[in-house]
C-alpha positions in Angstrom: -24.7 -17.0 -12.3 -21.0 -16.9 -13.3 -22.0 -16.5 -17.0 -23.8 -13.3 -16.1 -20.7 -11.8 -14.7 -18.8 -13.0 -17.8 -21.3 -11.2 -20.0 -21.1 -8.0 -17.9 -17.3 -8.1 -17.9 -17.2 -8.6 -21.7 -19.6 -5.8 -22.3 -17.6 -3.5 -20.2 -14.4 -4.6 -22.0 -15.9 -4.0 -25.4 -17.2 -0.6 -24.4 -13.7 0.4 -23.1 -11.7 -1.4 -25.8 -10.4 1.7 -27.6 -9.1 3.2 -24.4 -7.7 -0.2 -23.2 -5.9 -0.8 -26.5 -4.5 2.7 -26.4 -3.2 2.3 -22.9 -1.8 -1.2 -23.7 0.1 0.4 -26.6 1.4 3.3 -24.6 1.8 2.1 -21.0 3.8 -1.0 -20.0 1.7 -1.5 -16.9 -1.4 -2.4 -19.0 0.6 -5.1 -20.9 2.4 -6.6 -17.9 1.3 -10.2 -17.1 -1.2 -10.2 -20.1 -1.3 -14.0 -20.5 -1.3 -14.7 -16.7 -4.3 -12.5 -16.4 -6.1 -15.0 -18.6 -5.2 -17.9 -16.3 -1.9 -18.9 -17.8 0.2 -18.7 -14.7 3.0 -21.2 -14.0 1.6 -24.7 -13.4 2.4 -25.9 -9.9 4.5 -29.1 -9.8 4.3 -31.8 -7.1 1.6 -32.8 -4.7 2.3 -30.6 -1.7 -0.5 -28.7 -0.1 -0.6 -25.0 -1.2 -1.7 -21.6 0.1 -2.5 -19.0 -2.6 -2.0 -15.5 -1.2 -3.5 -12.6 -3.2 -2.3 -9.0 -2.7 -3.7 -6.2 -4.8 -1.0 -3.6 -4.9 2.0 -2.1 -3.0 0.6 -2.0 0.5 -0.9 -5.5 0.3 2.2 -6.9 -1.3 4.3 -5.6 1.6 2.0 -7.4 4.0 2.1 -10.5 1.8 5.9 -10.5 2.2 5.6 -10.7 6.0 2.7 -13.1 5.9 4.4 -15.6 3.5 7.5 -15.8 5.6 5.4 -16.6 8.6 3.3 -19.1 6.7 6.4 -20.9 5.6 7.4 -21.3 9.2 3.9 -22.5 10.3 3.3 -24.8 7.3 6.8 -26.1 6.5 5.6 -28.8 4.1 3.4 -26.5 2.0 3.9 -24.4 -1.1 3.0 -20.7 -0.8 2.3 -18.8 -4.0 1.5 -15.1 -4.4 -0.6 -13.1 -6.9 -1.0 -9.3 -7.3 -3.2 -7.2 -9.4 -0.9 -4.3 -10.3 2.6 -4.3 -11.7 3.8 -2.1 -8.8 2.5 -4.9 -6.5 4.5 -7.4 -8.6 7.7 -5.3 -8.1 7.3 -5.2 -4.4 6.3 -8.9 -4.1 9.3 -10.0 -6.1 11.6 -7.8 -4.0 10.2 -9.0 -0.7 9.9 -12.7 -1.7 12.7 -13.6 -4.1 12.6 -17.2 -5.4 8.9 -17.7 -4.8 6.2 -18.2 -7.3 4.7 -14.8 -8.0 2.2 -14.0 -10.8 -0.6 -11.7 -11.9 -4.1 -12.6 -10.6 -6.5 -13.8 -13.3 -9.2 -11.5 -14.6 -12.6 -12.5 -13.0 -14.0 -14.5 -15.9 -15.3 -17.9 -15.0 -13.0 -19.7 -17.5 -9.8 -17.8 -16.5 -10.4 -18.4 -12.8 -11.1 -22.1 -13.3 -7.9 -22.4 -15.3 -5.9 -20.7 -12.6 -7.4 -23.0 -9.9 -6.5 -26.1 -12.0 -3.0 -24.9 -12.6 -2.2 -23.9 -9.0 -4.3 -26.6 -7.1 -4.4 -24.5 -3.9 -5.6 -25.9 -0.6 -6.7 -22.4 0.5 -7.1 -18.9 -0.9 -5.9 -16.0 1.3 -7.2 -12.5 0.3 -5.4 -9.6 1.8 -7.6 -6.7 2.9 -10.9 -7.3 0.9 -10.6 -8.2 -2.8 -13.8 -10.1 -3.5 -14.2 -11.3 -7.1 -17.3 -13.5 -7.5 -16.1 -15.9 -10.2 -12.7 -16.4 -8.5 -14.4 -17.3 -5.2 -17.0 -19.5 -7.0 -14.3 -21.4 -8.9 -12.3 -22.0 -5.7 -15.4 -23.1 -3.8 -16.5 -25.5 -6.6 -13.0 -27.1 -6.4 -13.4 -27.5 -2.6 -10.9 -24.6 -1.8 -11.9 -22.4 1.2 -11.0 -18.7 1.2 -10.1 -16.5 4.1 -9.8 -12.7 4.2 -6.9 -11.4 6.3 -6.3 -7.8 7.4 -9.8 -7.0 6.1 -11.0 -3.5 5.8 -14.2 -2.0 4.2 -15.0 1.6 3.7 -18.5 3.0 3.8 -18.5 3.3 0.0 -17.2 -0.3 -0.2 -20.0 -1.5 2.0 -22.6 0.1 -0.3 -21.1 -1.6 -3.3 -21.0 -5.0 -1.6 -24.6 -4.7 -0.5 -25.4 -4.4 -4.2 -23.2 -7.4 -5.0 -24.9 -9.5 -2.3 -28.2 -9.2 -4.2 -26.7 -11.0 -7.3 -23.9 -13.0 -5.7 -25.0 -14.0 -2.2 -22.5 -16.9 -2.1 -19.7 -14.3 -1.7 -20.9 -13.4 1.8 -22.8 -16.4 3.0 -19.8 -18.5 4.2 -20.0 -20.8 1.2 -16.8 -19.3 -0.3 -15.2 -17.1 2.4 -15.0 -19.1 5.6 -13.7 -16.3 7.8 -13.4 -12.5 7.4 -10.5 -11.4 9.7 -10.8 -7.7 9.9 -8.7 -4.9 11.4 -11.3 -3.3 13.8 -14.8 -3.3 15.2 -16.0 -0.7 12.6 -15.1 -2.9 9.7 -16.7 -5.9 11.5 -20.0 -3.9 11.9 -19.9 -2.9 8.2 -19.5 -6.5 7.1 -22.4 -7.6 9.3 -24.4 -4.9 7.6 -23.5 -6.4 4.2 -24.8 -9.7 5.4 -21.8 -11.7 6.6 -22.8 -13.9 9.5 -21.4 -12.7 12.8 -19.7 -16.1 13.5 -17.8 -15.6 10.2 -16.1 -12.4 11.3 -13.0 -12.1 13.6 -11.4 -8.8 14.7 -7.6 -9.6 14.6 -6.0 -6.1 14.2 -3.9 -4.6 11.5 -1.1 -6.6 10.0 0.5 -3.5 8.7 1.9 -2.8 12.1 3.8 -6.1 12.0 5.4 -5.1 8.7 6.6 -1.8 9.9 10.3 -1.2 10.2 10.9 0.7 13.5 14.6 1.3 12.8 16.9 2.0 9.9 20.5 1.4 10.7 23.1 4.2 10.7 24.9 2.7 7.6 21.7 3.0 5.5 21.0 6.5 6.8 24.6 7.5 6.1 24.3 6.2 2.5 21.1 8.2 1.9 22.6 11.3 3.3 25.7 10.9 1.3 23.8 10.3 -1.9 21.8 13.5 -1.4 24.9 15.5 -0.2 23.5 16.2 3.2 25.3 17.2 6.3 24.4 15.5 9.6 22.6 18.6 11.0 20.5 19.4 7.9 16.7 19.6 8.3 14.8 17.4 5.8 11.2 17.6 4.8 9.8 14.5 3.0 6.6 14.5 1.0 5.6 10.8 0.8 3.2 9.4 -1.8 2.3 12.9 -3.0 0.2 13.9 -5.9 0.6 16.8 -8.3 -1.4 19.4 -6.4 0.4 18.5 -3.2 3.8 18.7 -5.0 2.9 22.3 -6.0 2.0 23.2 -2.4 5.0 21.6 -0.9 7.4 23.3 -3.3 5.8 26.7 -2.5 6.0 26.0 1.2 9.6 25.0 0.8 10.5 28.3 -0.9 9.0 30.2 2.1 10.4 27.9 4.7 14.0 28.4 3.4 13.8 32.0 4.4 13.7 31.0 8.1 15.6 27.7 7.7 18.0 28.2 4.7 19.6 24.8 5.4 16.3 22.9 5.0 16.0 20.3 2.2 12.9 18.9 0.5 12.5 15.3 -0.9 9.4 14.4 -2.8 8.2 10.8 -3.4 5.4 10.8 -6.0 2.8 8.1 -5.6 2.7 7.4 -9.3 5.4 7.7 -12.0 3.0 8.6 -14.7 3.3 12.4 -15.4 6.6 12.5 -13.7 8.1 14.6 -16.4 5.4 17.2 -16.1 5.9 17.2 -12.3 9.6 17.8 -12.8 9.0 20.7 -15.2 6.5 22.2 -12.7 9.1 22.2 -10.0 11.6 23.9 -12.2 9.0 26.5 -13.2 9.1 27.6 -9.6 12.8 28.3 -9.8 13.9 25.1 -8.2 16.1 22.4 -9.7 14.6 18.9 -9.8 17.0 16.1 -9.2 15.9 12.5 -9.9 16.9 10.1 -7.2 17.9 7.5 -9.8 20.6 9.8 -11.1 22.5 10.1 -7.8 24.9 7.7 -6.0 27.6 7.8 -3.4 30.1 8.5 -6.0 28.0 11.2 -7.7 25.9 12.8 -4.9 23.2 15.4 -5.5 24.3 19.0 -5.3 22.0 20.6 -2.7 24.6 23.0 -1.3 22.8 26.2 -2.4 19.4 24.9 -1.3 17.6 25.6 -4.6 17.1 21.9 -5.5 14.4 19.3 -4.7 15.1 15.6 -4.8 12.3 13.6 -6.6 12.3 9.9 -5.8 11.6 8.0 -9.1 12.4 4.5 -7.9 10.5 1.9 -5.9 11.2 0.4 -2.5 13.5 3.0 -1.0 11.0 5.4 0.7 11.4 3.9 4.2 15.1 4.4 4.1 14.6 8.0 2.8 12.0 8.7 5.5 14.5 7.6 8.2 16.5 10.8 7.6 13.5 13.1 7.7 12.8 15.8 10.3 9.1 15.6 9.4 7.0 13.6 6.9 3.9 14.7 5.1 1.8 11.8 3.8 0.0 12.6 0.6 -3.3 11.9 -1.2 -4.8 13.7 1.8 -4.5 17.5 1.3 -6.9 18.1 -1.6 -10.2 16.4 -2.7 -8.7 15.8 -6.2 -6.4 13.2 -4.6 -8.5 12.2 -1.6 -8.4 9.2 0.6 -4.9 9.3 2.1 -2.0 6.9 2.1 -0.4 4.7 4.7 1.1 6.9 7.5 2.3 4.0 9.6 5.7 3.7 7.9 7.1 7.1 8.9 5.4 6.6 12.3 7.2 3.3 12.9 10.5 5.1 12.3 9.7 7.6 15.0 9.1 10.6 12.7 6.7 13.5 13.2 3.9 12.7 10.8 1.6 15.2 9.0 -1.4 14.6 6.8 -4.3 16.5 5.3 -8.1 16.3 6.1 -8.9 13.5 3.6 -7.8 10.2 5.0 -10.9 8.0 4.4 -8.8 5.1 3.2 -6.8 5.1 6.4 -9.2 6.5 9.0 -8.3 4.0 11.7 -4.6 4.5 11.3 -5.0 8.2 11.4 -7.3 8.1 14.4 -4.8 5.9 16.4 -1.9 8.2 15.6 -3.8 11.3 16.4 -5.2 9.9 19.7 -1.7 8.8 20.6 -0.2 12.2 20.0 2.1 11.0 17.2 0.6 12.9 14.2 -0.9 16.2 13.2 -3.8 16.7 10.8 -3.7 19.9 8.8 -6.7 21.4 7.0 -4.9 23.2 4.2 -1.6 24.3 2.8 -1.3 27.3 5.1 -1.7 25.0 8.2 0.8 22.6 6.7 3.4 25.3 6.4 2.7 26.4 10.0 3.2 22.9 11.3 6.4 22.3 9.2 7.9 25.6 10.5 7.0 24.6 14.1 8.6 21.2 13.8 11.8 22.4 12.0 12.2 25.0 14.8 12.0 22.6 17.7 14.0 19.3 17.9 12.2 18.5 21.2 8.9 18.8 19.5 10.0 16.5 16.7 11.3 14.0 19.1 8.2 14.0 21.2 5.9 13.5 18.2 8.2 10.8 16.8 8.4 8.8 20.0 4.6 8.8 20.4 4.2 7.8 16.8 6.5 4.8 17.1 4.8 3.7 20.4 1.4 3.5 18.6 3.0 1.1 16.1 4.7 -1.0 18.8 1.4 -1.2 20.8 -0.4 -2.7 17.9 2.0 -5.5 16.8 0.7 -9.1 16.7 -2.1 -9.3 14.1 -0.2 -11.6 11.8 0.0 -14.4 14.3 -3.7 -14.0 15.1 -4.6 -14.2 11.4 -2.5 -17.4 11.0 -4.4 -19.0 13.9 -7.6 -18.3 12.1 -6.2 -19.8 8.9 -5.4 -23.0 10.8 -9.1 -23.3 11.7 -10.0 -23.0 8.0 -7.6 -25.6 6.7 -7.8 -28.1 9.6 
């Protein structure tokens, strides 16, 4: 059956080859890890047992950082190696786990996955969230390597795709390859049962993201951020986190109006993707606002926000949590318009005790949104007008901001502990 997937993948690659070649020539992220993606990752030395942890992108890589450190405590005589799919995931994994073996996951051809398994010789494969590649799982199973899903989540659309996959690759869900699916909640467990996963192969262990949340940023770090941006201690700060182009336009328009009532308010935007950043910066300046790149400021050369006509645009990775720590309120993007629907992780600002806002489209993070809304720690807005209304209300009331923030942090604190539960399940698999 693996050869059928190979043929399908090759056919798709040939059909898309002009586009792929163009993107490889023009975008570094399509060239990154090229040889590793064909199974040529570092060959693991020695005979120690090994856990291979796979994390797709940024969010999963952050969880991998926490998980690997806990695995090293629980399995002190074992190697732990980490793969990611995206180059942003690589960046985060290398930052979180310096000195470890980190590489790009092989493409799902039968020969590349077999080569990767031979080079790494893992004792177990850990898949964070739900990245199920048939040939990788089959190659691992043929080598006697069990797999376990941790922090599993499956959307309704994902369940429909996996029902289709089950018809042609039943081994993915039968228990032959993945011994346990450890999922975040009962909804995901029910969807997996609907796909065909046996009930005894599913465990509800909670969300590991809560364990990875920072619930405090020290005053020194906050002071550094404020100094770099040239803020006074009492300044009100709006942060747009993981925002997309349409949301940037709405937030800058809202900001221009908000400043009439709160002239000391400041806006910091953290785009989700760096592609198109130049166009985004030009768009901000067309609205009469100066766009200041975060990478151009420092303690010695802080941003000039004194006259309030400037917007700081975060064009670096890994600093958003520290930046959110100085926020008066945080809007979490990919949620306001259907053109960027699905939402992003709203737990990071929640853990910091910030008032959290997001739009109506949060299908990628429905459970997190529900918990925050039920706990009174967040507000869902239906459109840009409602977003402006909520921002004005929060900026005008410190007690309201503090109340929302305290409830948001409590939601995070109440849900800590999933990592240990997942590791206990892993011990069952490798015992």
